[in-house]
Structure formats: C-alpha cells, structure tokens
FIMARLO-535280 format. One line per field, with one value per residue: residue in one letter; residue number from 0; x, y, z of N, C-alpha, C in turn. Coordinates in steps of 0.1 Angstrom, whole numbers, plus 5000, padded with zeros to 4 digits. Last residue first. Example, Ala and Ser with C-alpha at 12.3 -4.5 7.8 and 13.67 -1.06 7.14 Angstrom:
<atoms>
doba [S,A]
pafi [1,0]
n_xx [5128,5132]
n_yy [4978,4943]
n_zz [5071,5078]
ca_xx [5137,5123]
ca_yy [4989,4955]
ca_zz [5071,5078]
c_xx [5129,5132]
c_yy [5000,4967]
c_zz [5079,5078]
</atoms>
This chain:
<atoms>
doba [K,V,A,K,K,A,D,K,L,T,R,R,F,D,S,T,A,E,K,L,Q,P,G,R,V,I,L,P,T,V,S,G,G,P,E,S,Y,V,T,Y,T,V,K,S,G,G,D,E,G,P,R,I,E,W,C,G,F,V,I,A,M,T,V,Y,D,P,T,Q,P,P,G,L,E,P,A,T,R,F,E,F,R,R,S,E,Q,D,K,K,R,V,I,R,M,T,Y,E,R,N,S,V,V,P,V,S,I,L,D,H,F,V,V,E,D,S,K,D,V,I,F,T,R,K,K,V,P,K,E,A,T,Q,F,S,S,W,V,F,Q,E,L,Q,E,P,G,V,P,S,E,A,V,F,K,Y,E,Y,Y,G,S,T,R,G,A,R,R,S,I,E,I,G,D,K,T,T,K,V,F,K,W,A,G,K,G,S,E,S,A,P,Q,A,N,V,T,L,A,F,S,A,S,L,A,F,V,S,L,V,P,V,I,L,R,S,V,G,M]
pafi [212,211,210,209,208,207,206,205,204,203,202,201,200,199,198,197,196,195,194,193,192,191,190,189,188,187,186,185,184,183,182,181,180,179,178,177,176,175,174,173,172,171,170,169,168,167,166,165,164,163,162,161,160,159,158,157,156,155,154,153,152,151,150,149,148,147,146,145,144,143,142,141,140,139,138,137,136,135,134,133,132,131,130,129,128,127,126,125,124,123,122,121,120,119,118,117,116,115,114,113,112,111,110,109,108,107,106,105,104,103,102,101,100,99,98,97,96,95,94,93,92,91,90,89,88,87,86,85,84,83,82,81,80,79,78,77,76,75,74,73,72,71,70,69,68,67,66,65,64,63,62,61,60,59,58,57,56,55,54,53,52,51,50,49,48,47,46,45,44,43,42,41,40,39,38,37,36,35,34,33,32,31,30,29,28,27,26,25,24,23,22,21,20,19,18,17,16,15,14,13,12,11,10,9,8,7,6,5,4,3,2,1,0]
n_xx [6249,6238,6226,6247,6259,6238,6236,6261,6257,6235,6246,6265,6247,6232,6251,6258,6233,6229,6251,6247,6222,6226,6242,6225,6200,6202,6217,6203,6167,6135,6113,6117,6144,6165,6191,6220,6242,6266,6284,6302,6321,6337,6353,6346,6363,6384,6406,6397,6375,6362,6337,6309,6293,6264,6258,6236,6211,6183,6166,6142,6111,6081,6056,6020,5996,5992,6021,6032,6028,6051,6084,6104,6112,6124,6145,6173,6195,6221,6239,6256,6281,6310,6342,6358,6344,6312,6279,6251,6218,6202,6173,6154,6125,6106,6092,6078,6067,6046,6057,6062,6049,6061,6057,6055,6060,6058,6078,6082,6109,6127,6156,6176,6182,6159,6132,6107,6093,6075,6060,6052,6047,6037,6051,6082,6097,6092,6106,6101,6119,6137,6162,6172,6184,6209,6221,6223,6238,6263,6270,6275,6296,6317,6312,6316,6331,6339,6353,6343,6336,6315,6310,6286,6282,6266,6255,6264,6253,6246,6261,6286,6319,6326,6340,6344,6352,6356,6350,6359,6348,6353,6357,6377,6367,6371,6389,6374,6376,6372,6344,6324,6302,6273,6272,6278,6251,6226,6226,6204,6203,6188,6163,6141,6128,6129,6107,6111,6130,6125,6112,6134,6151,6146,6153,6178,6190,6182,6192,6186,6160,6145,6148,6148,6149]
n_yy [3291,3271,3253,3242,3226,3208,3195,3181,3165,3149,3136,3119,3103,3092,3076,3058,3045,3033,3015,3000,2988,2974,2953,2941,2930,2903,2891,2895,2896,2901,2892,2913,2938,2954,2967,2988,3013,3039,3069,3096,3124,3152,3181,3214,3246,3263,3250,3216,3210,3200,3173,3155,3124,3106,3071,3043,3017,2997,2965,2956,2973,2956,2956,2960,2950,2970,2982,2975,3002,3031,3035,3027,3002,3006,3024,3027,3055,3079,3107,3132,3155,3174,3178,3192,3200,3185,3172,3154,3143,3114,3099,3070,3058,3030,3019,2999,2990,2968,2939,2944,2962,2993,3007,3034,3035,3054,3063,3081,3096,3117,3137,3160,3186,3200,3176,3157,3125,3117,3125,3105,3105,3085,3076,3077,3074,3109,3126,3147,3168,3170,3165,3188,3200,3186,3196,3223,3225,3214,3232,3254,3244,3237,3251,3236,3221,3188,3156,3124,3090,3064,3030,3005,2971,2945,2911,2885,2879,2906,2927,2932,2940,2971,2995,3027,3052,3086,3107,3121,3118,3091,3074,3048,3017,3001,2991,2980,2983,2955,2950,2961,2970,2949,2921,2888,2873,2852,2843,2842,2823,2833,2833,2846,2860,2870,2884,2907,2927,2950,2966,2973,2992,3016,3013,3016,3037,3057,3082,3101,3096,3101,3127,3148,3179]
n_zz [6313,6327,6308,6293,6313,6318,6294,6294,6316,6307,6285,6298,6312,6291,6278,6298,6302,6276,6275,6298,6292,6268,6280,6301,6296,6287,6307,6331,6324,6337,6353,6382,6381,6372,6390,6389,6398,6392,6397,6385,6391,6378,6385,6372,6369,6373,6361,6369,6397,6428,6424,6430,6425,6427,6431,6438,6430,6429,6428,6416,6412,6414,6390,6392,6398,6427,6444,6477,6500,6498,6513,6529,6520,6495,6483,6462,6465,6462,6471,6460,6472,6468,6485,6503,6525,6519,6518,6505,6502,6492,6481,6476,6459,6452,6420,6394,6361,6341,6323,6286,6266,6280,6311,6334,6368,6397,6424,6454,6471,6492,6497,6515,6520,6520,6514,6512,6512,6493,6462,6435,6401,6373,6351,6335,6311,6311,6341,6369,6392,6412,6404,6394,6416,6417,6393,6399,6422,6413,6394,6411,6426,6407,6374,6342,6326,6337,6331,6343,6348,6358,6366,6373,6383,6365,6365,6367,6400,6421,6429,6403,6394,6379,6355,6339,6316,6310,6285,6261,6237,6231,6262,6274,6290,6314,6343,6372,6407,6429,6451,6467,6453,6458,6480,6465,6446,6433,6398,6372,6345,6314,6304,6315,6285,6259,6253,6269,6264,6252,6271,6288,6281,6293,6320,6330,6347,6368,6372,6352,6343,6365,6371,6341,6325]
ca_xx [6254,6245,6218,6238,6267,6243,6225,6258,6268,6234,6236,6269,6257,6225,6244,6268,6239,6220,6249,6259,6224,6218,6247,6239,6201,6195,6221,6215,6179,6145,6120,6109,6134,6151,6185,6205,6240,6252,6283,6288,6321,6324,6356,6344,6353,6372,6401,6406,6383,6368,6349,6314,6303,6270,6262,6247,6219,6191,6175,6149,6125,6090,6067,6033,6000,5987,6009,6033,6027,6038,6073,6100,6106,6110,6142,6159,6192,6208,6238,6242,6277,6295,6333,6364,6353,6323,6289,6262,6228,6207,6185,6159,6139,6107,6103,6077,6077,6051,6050,6063,6052,6054,6067,6048,6066,6051,6075,6077,6097,6122,6143,6171,6193,6170,6140,6112,6101,6073,6071,6047,6057,6033,6037,6075,6084,6087,6103,6102,6110,6124,6155,6167,6171,6199,6218,6216,6224,6255,6267,6265,6284,6310,6318,6307,6335,6329,6355,6346,6344,6318,6315,6294,6281,6278,6252,6260,6261,6241,6257,6275,6309,6329,6329,6349,6342,6363,6344,6367,6346,6359,6350,6375,6372,6364,6388,6382,6371,6381,6354,6335,6310,6282,6268,6280,6265,6230,6228,6213,6200,6200,6174,6146,6127,6141,6108,6100,6134,6133,6104,6123,6154,6143,6139,6174,6193,6176,6195,6198,6171,6144,6156,6143,6157]
ca_yy [3302,3281,3260,3252,3236,3217,3203,3191,3175,3157,3146,3129,3111,3100,3087,3067,3053,3043,3025,3007,2996,2986,2962,2946,2943,2913,2890,2903,2889,2907,2882,2905,2929,2958,2954,2986,2999,3034,3055,3091,3109,3146,3167,3203,3236,3266,3263,3226,3206,3210,3179,3166,3131,3116,3083,3049,3026,3007,2975,2948,2971,2965,2949,2966,2949,2959,2986,2973,2988,3025,3037,3040,3003,3001,3022,3023,3041,3074,3093,3128,3141,3174,3173,3186,3210,3188,3182,3155,3153,3122,3106,3080,3062,3042,3019,3009,2989,2981,2945,2937,2948,2985,3000,3026,3036,3044,3064,3068,3097,3103,3135,3146,3176,3205,3185,3167,3135,3113,3128,3110,3106,3093,3079,3079,3067,3096,3124,3134,3166,3175,3154,3179,3205,3185,3181,3219,3230,3207,3219,3255,3249,3227,3251,3242,3235,3198,3170,3134,3101,3074,3043,3013,2985,2953,2925,2889,2875,2894,2918,2936,2930,2961,2986,3015,3043,3074,3101,3121,3131,3102,3078,3062,3025,2996,3001,2976,2988,2965,2946,2955,2980,2957,2934,2898,2874,2862,2839,2851,2822,2832,2827,2834,2858,2863,2871,2898,2915,2941,2961,2963,2979,3015,3013,3002,3034,3044,3072,3102,3096,3087,3118,3142,3166]
ca_zz [6305,6335,6318,6287,6307,6329,6298,6284,6317,6319,6283,6288,6319,6301,6271,6292,6313,6281,6265,6297,6304,6268,6269,6303,6301,6279,6293,6328,6328,6329,6344,6373,6387,6369,6386,6389,6397,6392,6398,6386,6391,6381,6381,6381,6366,6379,6356,6363,6386,6420,6431,6423,6433,6420,6437,6431,6439,6422,6435,6426,6408,6421,6395,6390,6384,6419,6436,6462,6496,6500,6504,6531,6533,6495,6497,6464,6467,6459,6472,6460,6468,6470,6475,6491,6519,6528,6513,6514,6497,6503,6477,6486,6459,6461,6430,6405,6372,6346,6334,6299,6264,6270,6303,6323,6355,6389,6410,6448,6463,6490,6491,6514,6519,6513,6522,6503,6519,6507,6472,6448,6412,6385,6349,6348,6313,6307,6326,6363,6381,6415,6411,6385,6412,6427,6395,6387,6422,6424,6390,6400,6433,6416,6387,6352,6327,6333,6335,6333,6353,6348,6370,6364,6387,6368,6365,6354,6389,6414,6439,6411,6396,6388,6360,6345,6321,6314,6296,6274,6243,6223,6250,6274,6279,6302,6332,6360,6394,6423,6442,6474,6460,6449,6476,6475,6450,6442,6412,6379,6359,6322,6296,6321,6299,6264,6246,6272,6272,6245,6260,6293,6276,6278,6316,6326,6333,6365,6382,6359,6333,6359,6379,6353,6328]
c_xx [6248,6251,6225,6230,6258,6251,6229,6247,6266,6245,6234,6259,6262,6235,6237,6261,6250,6226,6240,6257,6236,6220,6239,6243,6215,6198,6215,6219,6191,6159,6131,6117,6126,6140,6170,6202,6225,6252,6269,6289,6307,6326,6344,6349,6352,6360,6387,6399,6393,6377,6354,6325,6309,6280,6267,6250,6231,6198,6182,6158,6133,6104,6077,6044,6013,5991,6005,6020,6028,6038,6060,6087,6101,6104,6127,6157,6177,6207,6224,6242,6262,6290,6318,6354,6358,6332,6300,6272,6238,6218,6189,6172,6142,6122,6101,6089,6073,6059,6055,6056,6053,6058,6059,6058,6059,6056,6068,6073,6094,6110,6140,6157,6189,6182,6152,6119,6107,6081,6066,6058,6050,6044,6032,6061,6078,6099,6097,6099,6111,6114,6141,6159,6164,6185,6207,6212,6217,6241,6259,6260,6273,6297,6310,6313,6327,6334,6344,6348,6346,6325,6319,6298,6291,6274,6265,6257,6255,6249,6251,6271,6298,6317,6335,6337,6349,6353,6351,6360,6351,6358,6357,6368,6371,6369,6381,6379,6380,6374,6362,6347,6322,6290,6278,6275,6266,6244,6232,6214,6210,6196,6187,6157,6133,6140,6120,6102,6123,6134,6112,6116,6143,6146,6137,6160,6190,6178,6189,6202,6184,6156,6156,6151,6152]
c_yy [3315,3292,3271,3260,3247,3229,3213,3200,3185,3168,3155,3140,3122,3109,3097,3079,3062,3052,3037,3018,3005,2995,2975,2956,2949,2927,2900,2902,2898,2901,2888,2895,2921,2949,2957,2972,2997,3019,3050,3076,3105,3131,3159,3190,3226,3257,3266,3238,3217,3205,3191,3172,3143,3123,3093,3063,3032,3015,2984,2958,2966,2962,2959,2957,2956,2960,2973,2975,2987,3010,3030,3043,3016,3002,3018,3020,3038,3059,3088,3113,3140,3161,3175,3182,3205,3198,3183,3164,3155,3131,3115,3086,3072,3045,3031,3008,3001,2980,2959,2944,2940,2971,2992,3020,3028,3046,3052,3071,3083,3104,3120,3146,3162,3196,3190,3178,3144,3122,3124,3112,3112,3093,3088,3084,3068,3087,3111,3134,3152,3172,3158,3167,3196,3189,3179,3204,3224,3212,3211,3241,3249,3231,3241,3240,3242,3212,3179,3147,3111,3086,3052,3026,2993,2966,2932,2904,2879,2891,2905,2925,2935,2952,2977,3007,3031,3065,3088,3115,3131,3116,3089,3067,3040,3004,2994,2986,2983,2970,2958,2951,2975,2967,2941,2912,2884,2861,2850,2847,2831,2831,2825,2827,2845,2860,2863,2884,2904,2927,2950,2957,2969,3001,3011,3002,3020,3040,3058,3090,3094,3086,3104,3131,3160]
c_zz [6307,6326,6325,6297,6300,6323,6309,6288,6306,6320,6295,6286,6310,6309,6281,6285,6308,6292,6270,6287,6303,6280,6269,6292,6300,6283,6284,6313,6324,6334,6336,6365,6377,6376,6384,6384,6398,6391,6398,6386,6394,6380,6386,6376,6376,6376,6361,6359,6381,6409,6422,6431,6424,6429,6426,6438,6432,6433,6425,6435,6419,6416,6402,6396,6381,6404,6427,6455,6481,6497,6507,6522,6537,6509,6499,6478,6468,6460,6471,6460,6469,6464,6478,6480,6505,6520,6523,6509,6508,6498,6488,6481,6470,6462,6440,6414,6382,6358,6337,6310,6277,6270,6293,6313,6345,6374,6405,6434,6458,6482,6490,6506,6518,6511,6514,6511,6509,6516,6486,6458,6424,6395,6361,6346,6326,6307,6323,6348,6376,6404,6414,6391,6402,6423,6405,6388,6410,6424,6401,6396,6423,6422,6396,6366,6338,6335,6330,6339,6341,6354,6358,6370,6378,6374,6369,6353,6375,6401,6433,6421,6406,6390,6370,6350,6327,6321,6299,6286,6258,6229,6243,6261,6282,6290,6320,6349,6383,6410,6436,6464,6467,6458,6468,6470,6461,6445,6421,6394,6366,6337,6303,6313,6303,6279,6251,6265,6273,6252,6252,6281,6280,6273,6301,6319,6328,6351,6379,6367,6341,6349,6372,6359,6341]
</atoms>
C-alpha cells in the first residue's frame, strides 16, 4: 500500500477529464478548513462522511470517520510505514527528507491521455496523550524545479488522526483536500474524488487489520 493511494485521491480521474477541459470556471476562495463540516452520509460499513467548501469554488474537503479494531499504536505504525512505498501511477519517488517524524518526497506520476503530474509532499508525524496525527501537504518550495512536460498538482493537504476507540481499538479520522491542477475541473473530479477517497480509506483500514493479525 503506497502513499499515492492514501493522500492523492484524484489520479484515476485524470484520463476522464481531457474532453471536458475548461467546462467550469473555478474561482479562488478562502483556504479550506474555515467552514463548518456538513454531513454527507454513513456507509453500510459504518464510515461517516462529511464535507466542507474548499479554497476554490466547486471543490470540497472531505472527512471520513470510522472505528478500527486495530490499536492506536499498531495503526500508527502501519500508516506511517506505508508512506515509505509508492504504488502506480507513481513512476518515480525521490526522498528529500526521511526522518522518524517527518518525510518529504517528490513524485512523478504517469497519467494517460492528459499531462503527467508531479508534486512534492511533506508529511509530519505528531503525537500526544490523546491522539496520533499525520499531517500532509504539498510543499513545492521544498522540491526540485518543475519537470519538463509535467503539470504540478495545485494543492493536496489533509490529516490522519488516530485516537483510542472501543475495546482497545481506534477511532480514525481522515481528512483530504486536493486540486489536480492543469485543465481538470471540479465538475469532472468531484464525484470520482469522493468515491476513490472512500474506497482508499476503507481499504487502508482493512489492510491494517490483516497486517496486525
């Protein structure tokens, strides 16, 4: 399981967007994180989904909340270790910082039909008596110059928060916001973003449960 699955839930929709380029004008708004969360739904397997307006009109920041039978310490180690590997469509990953509480890496991503993407990501690990957190955000200022023939993803940020749950398990909250950059518009990305992010969150919790047996 790689970090591209966990924190960038937009890549699988790029190929669908080429023929719809510029169909919507996305107007810059305030930075995400200032509005109230609005409940969307609870899935059949108990994932509570909410959203709030993003920094650009038409995009949303999503929040997923669920219970896991895996304890906080084990789940923390599983999620953190997953950031060390990359899955397709990541073509190349270069680590710039690799410490026990911080990683920074640059990814090149192969995308069919439309332009390939790239980003530099910073993930910081924080812990206190109540929670364990992984805060991630694109950080182009920490990475290399733009690669020829690649489009830099506009912005990705979010957080994994793990708190003690029932019966020794964990209560997990995952938030994510992303804009793919280039000519990809909110109209095309919005539905697939939510579907893919929900699937990725669910699969991560299932993989963690299998890994600690």
